[in-house]
N, C-alpha and C positions, 0 to 999 in steps of 0.2 A: 920146236919152237915154243918157248912159253910165251903164255898169253898175258899181256900186263892189262891189269885194270885200272882205269882212272877213278880217283877218290871223287866220290859223289857230294857235290855241294848241297848243304842243307842250308835253307833260310833260318835264321835265328828265330827263336820261339817268340821274342817279343814283337818282331816285325811281322810274324804270321799271325799273332792273336790281333794286331793293329789292321792288317789287311783284312781279315775275316770279319773284323768288327765295323769295318767302315760302312757308312749307310749309303747306298747309291741305288738307284733304280726304284722298282715297286716293291714296297714292302706292306706286309698286312698291317700290323698295329704295333706302335713303339710306347711301353709305359715308362712313366718318367717317376721319380721317387716321391715326388709330392702329390701324386694321384693323377696329375694330368695324362691325356694320352693323345698320339696322332696316328692317323692311318691314312698313307697316301704314298707319294713319290719324294724320292730323295735325290739330291747331287752333292757329292763330298760333304757329307755329314750335316747337311742343310735341308730342310724342308724346300721342295723345289718341284714345281709341276703342280698337278691337283691333289688337294687332301683335306683332311677334317682333323681340326685340332679341338679338343675337349680341356678347357680349364675347370677343374674340379672347385677349387675355392673361390674363384670369382664367379662360378655359376654361368658360364658362357661358352658357346659352340660356334666355332667358324668353319663354314664349309666353302671352298672355292681356290682359287689360285695362288701360288707362292712362289717367291723368287729370292734365292740366298737367305731362307729362312725367315722372311717377310711376307706379309699378306700382299699380294701385288696381282690385279686383274679384277675379274668379275668373282664376287663373292657373297655370301651372306652371314650376317651376324645374328645370333639367338642368344637370349638371355632366360634364365630360370626365374619364373615368378613365383614369390613366395606364396600367395595367396592360393594359387592352384597347382603349385609343385610341377609345372609343367614349362617346357621352354616355349618362348614367344618370339618369333623373327622381329629385330627392331631396325636391321639395317638390310638393304637389298641394293647393291650397285657396285662401282668401280673403287679399287684400291691402288695405293701405290706407296711403297716405302712403309708399310704397316699402317697408313693412314686413308682415311676416307678421302678421294681424289678422283675428280670425273663425275659424271652423272650418277645419282643414286637416291633413294627414297629412304628417309630415316623416321621412325615411328617413335613419337615421344610418349604417347598414349594412344588409347581407342580412338580419340576423337582429335588428337592433334599429331599431324606430321608434315614433314617437308619433302618435296621432290623437286630436285633441280641440281645445279652444278656445286662440287666441293673442291676445295684447296686445303690441303694438309688440315684435315679432320674439320674445317670449318666451312660454313655456308658462303660460298664466293661464286660470283658470277650470276647467271639468271636463275631464278627459282621461284617456287610458289609454297607458301606457307599457310597452312590450317590451324588456326588457334582453338583451343578449346572453348572459349567464350563466343564461338563463331563467326569471329573475324578472319578474312583472308588478305594475305598480303601477296601481290605478284609483280615481280621485277627483278632490279639488280640487287646484289647483296655483295658486302666486303668484310670478311672476318667476323661473320655471325651478326651483322647488322645490315639495316637497309641503307643502300648507298648507290646513288645514281638515280635513275627514273625508275618509278614504280607506282602502284595503284593499291591503296590500302581500301577494302570494303569493309564497313562495319556490320555487325549482326543485325542492325536495324536498318540496312541497305544505304546508309549514307557513305559517302566515299571521298577518298583524296586522291588526286591525279597529279604527280608533279615530281619534283626534285626532292632528294634525301640525301643527308650526310651524317654518317655516325649514328644512325637509326632515327634520326629526326628529320622534320620536315624542314627544308632549307633551300631558298630559292624561290622560283616562279612555280606556283601550283594553284589548282582549283579543288575548292571543297563544296561537294553538292550535298546540301541539306534537303535531301528529299522528304523527309518526314515535315518539314517546313514549307517546302517548294521554292527555296531559295539557293543561291550561289555565291560563294565569296571566290573572287578571284585576284590574285595579287603576290606580294612578297612574304616569304616566311622565314625565320629566323629562329634556329634552334627550337622548332615545333612552336612557334608563337607567331600569329598573324601580325605583321607590322604595317603594311601599306597595301591598300587594295579597294575592289569595289564590290557592292553587294547588290544582287539584282534578283527579281522574282523569275524562278525557273520551274515550270510545272506547277505553279501555285494551285492551280484549278484543280488538279488531281490528287495534292497532297493530303494525307491522312490527317494531319494536325496543322494546317496551314495558320500563317501569322494573321493576326487580327486585321491588320492594315497593309494593303500591298503597297510596295515601293512606288511613289509618284515618279512618272518620266519626267526628264529634264528637256525642256524645250527653249530655244532662244527665242525670244518675242521679235527681235528684228536682227536677223542673220547678216542683212547688208552692212549695217551699221558697226557690227561687230568686226566684220572683215574689212571695212574701211578704215577702223580704228586700228587693226593690227597692223596694216599695211603702212599707216602714217608712222606708226611707232618704229618699224624696220626701218624706214627711209631716214627717220632722225637719228638712228643708232648707226 
């Protein structure tokens, strides 16, 4: 009895190449035409999982989590410093959809950095900012500006505690002039004190106190003032 051979089905060459070129799982290093390179995990031809991306032209390195080709999860970003020709870490924290999102620390310089919450690449939520001039702000942020409740401590130890809006003092707040031993408490509008009271605060220990203390206000005849106020209330 003759033996019948079934024709062997062969995969088209183009599909075979596409299947073999499909990046999925762990790969060592993939080089790009512009000089960039990526080392890490893939899923369906997209960076997915843990991996390290080097951008040659931008002089930057990211090492951390990826999701569908975008930075996602915990990771660090380093940039090449022209002065030293070495990479320095500039951000350490959470990412989402290729943007800083969640809690993280960003270094603007050796002496200026922010640690706190981020939303879509902007400081939003609670955070603490150390400025190069020695000032420190701790409180709420919205789109890279002081917004909500917060405290700004100046390099000379004077400080403001109160409300902020769009990066300016707005609403009720207190400003402690510790160098002069005085305290202003009142209302602020767009960074300007509008209505409030000034009183002595630690004037005896202040390094450069004001020449004359603020006198205390006393009622000479409290009973007559109360009687007059009651009569006016009854007449109205």
